[in-house]
ROSEVO-386754 format. One record per residue (C-alpha): residue number from 1; residue in one letter; x, y, z. Coordinates in nm, 3 decimals, always signed. Example, Ala and Ser with C-alpha at 12.3 -4.5 7.8 and 13.67 -1.06 7.14 Angstrom:
<rs>
seq; type; px; py; pz
1; a; +1.230; -0.450; +0.780
2; s; +1.367; -0.106; +0.714
</rs>
This chain:
<rs>
seq; type; px; py; pz
1; m; -2.136; +1.227; -2.858
2; p; -1.950; +0.945; -2.686
3; d; -1.914; +0.630; -2.896
4; g; -2.225; +0.414; -2.876
5; a; -2.428; +0.673; -2.687
6; t; -2.776; +0.756; -2.811
7; p; -2.918; +1.105; -2.760
8; t; -3.255; +1.128; -2.585
9; e; -3.361; +1.395; -2.834
10; i; -3.201; +1.587; -3.122
11; i; -3.271; +1.960; -3.135
12; h; -3.160; +2.178; -3.426
13; v; -3.068; +2.535; -3.328
14; d; -2.954; +2.859; -3.491
15; d; -2.743; +2.992; -3.203
16; r; -2.415; +2.866; -3.058
17; t; -2.541; +2.914; -2.701
18; v; -2.838; +2.705; -2.589
19; a; -3.021; +2.671; -2.257
20; c; -3.132; +2.324; -2.148
21; d; -3.357; +2.241; -1.851
22; g; -3.448; +1.886; -1.943
23; g; -3.769; +1.964; -2.127
24; t; -4.130; +2.041; -2.055
25; n; -4.185; +1.764; -1.801
26; a; -4.092; +1.934; -1.471
27; a; -4.066; +1.599; -1.290
28; l; -3.794; +1.484; -1.527
29; g; -3.622; +1.819; -1.572
30; h; -3.292; +1.943; -1.431
31; p; -3.137; +2.280; -1.339
32; r; -3.109; +2.511; -1.640
33; v; -2.763; +2.498; -1.792
34; f; -2.621; +2.703; -2.075
35; l; -2.420; +2.507; -2.329
36; h; -2.189; +2.648; -2.595
37; i; -2.156; +2.473; -2.930
38; e; -1.787; +2.486; -3.025
39; g; -1.806; +2.279; -3.343
40; r; -2.125; +2.133; -3.489
41; d; -2.306; +1.998; -3.180
42; v; -2.311; +1.967; -2.802
43; v; -2.469; +1.715; -2.563
44; c; -2.635; +1.816; -2.236
45; p; -2.450; +1.640; -1.954
46; y; -2.773; +1.604; -1.752
47; c; -3.030; +1.470; -1.998
48; s; -2.826; +1.370; -2.307
49; r; -3.017; +1.596; -2.544
50; l; -2.811; +1.660; -2.857
51; y; -2.812; +2.019; -2.982
52; v; -2.705; +2.046; -3.348
53; l; -2.617; +2.378; -3.508
54; n; -2.813; +2.437; -3.829
55; e; -2.611; +2.472; -4.149
56; g; -2.491; +2.831; -4.192
57; a; -2.598; +2.935; -3.841
58; g; -2.385; +3.056; -3.554
59; h; -2.139; +3.265; -3.755
60; g; -2.255; +3.599; -3.616
61; s; -2.068; +3.805; -3.360
62; g; -2.330; +3.781; -3.084
63; h; -2.259; +3.821; -2.715
</rs>
């Protein structure tokens, strides 16, 4: 997360690849993007949602 930036929402996930479309409000949504968590978290460049990898998750050899 850039210094001083505040995420709009924090979502804990178990997979290193997440899909984000801005949420359930279609009027405020955005095109679906797939984000890959390299380290511990990733921020959606459209809506600033912060996806945090759960402890112990994401170590599998998925596709």
